C-alpha positions as CSV (number, residue, x, y, z in Angstrom):
1,M,-59.6,42.1,222.1
2,K,-63.1,43.6,221.9
3,Y,-64.2,45.3,218.7
4,F,-67.0,47.8,218.1
5,I,-68.5,47.6,214.6
6,D,-70.2,50.6,213.1
7,H,-72.3,49.1,210.3
8,K,-73.5,52.5,209.1
9,K,-70.0,53.7,208.2
10,K,-68.5,50.3,207.8
11,R,-65.8,51.0,210.3
12,I,-64.2,48.7,212.9
13,H,-63.1,50.2,216.2
14,H,-61.1,48.8,219.1
15,S,-63.8,49.2,221.8
16,S,-61.3,50.3,224.5
17,H,-59.9,53.1,222.3
18,A,-63.1,54.3,220.6
19,G,-63.8,58.0,221.4
20,T,-65.2,61.2,220.1
21,Q,-62.7,61.4,217.2
22,C,-64.1,58.2,215.8
23,D,-67.3,59.9,214.7
24,F,-69.8,57.1,215.5
25,F,-72.3,59.1,217.6
26,D,-74.8,59.6,214.8
27,T,-74.9,55.8,214.1
28,P,-78.1,54.3,215.3
29,I,-77.9,51.7,218.1
30,Q,-79.3,49.1,215.6
31,K,-76.3,49.6,213.4
32,R,-73.7,49.1,216.2
33,E,-72.3,45.7,217.2
34,F,-69.7,44.5,219.7
35,T,-67.6,41.4,219.2
36,T,-64.5,39.6,220.2
37,N,-64.5,37.3,217.1
38,L,-61.4,38.2,215.1
39,S,-62.4,35.9,212.3
40,Y,-65.7,37.9,211.9
41,V,-63.8,41.2,211.9
42,T,-61.4,39.9,209.3
43,K,-64.3,38.7,207.1
44,L,-65.9,42.1,207.3
45,E,-62.6,43.7,206.2
46,R,-62.0,41.3,203.3
47,E,-65.5,40.6,202.0
48,E,-67.6,43.6,203.0
49,H,-64.9,46.3,202.7
50,Y,-65.0,47.5,206.3
51,A,-62.0,49.6,207.4
52,K,-60.3,49.8,210.7
53,C,-60.8,53.2,212.4
54,P,-57.6,55.3,212.0
55,H,-58.1,57.0,215.3
56,C,-58.3,53.7,217.2
57,R,-55.3,52.3,215.4
58,E,-53.3,55.4,216.2
59,L,-54.2,55.1,219.9
60,L,-53.5,51.3,219.9
61,S,-50.1,51.7,218.3
62,S,-49.1,54.5,220.8
63,S,-50.1,52.4,223.8
64,S,-48.0,49.3,222.7
């Protein structure tokens, strides 16, 4: 799975579900990152207090 990391707001998005409700458009390009590394995402959540985007999670659970 691909993840989109918003380092400005410390939010983790599922890149295929990220949209306007996620509110990342004011985040500068330098503060955005894409990754497929689940270990890295987990580390950001546990150690850096990043949160998964509730809008992406909602879309992901409804598409399952």
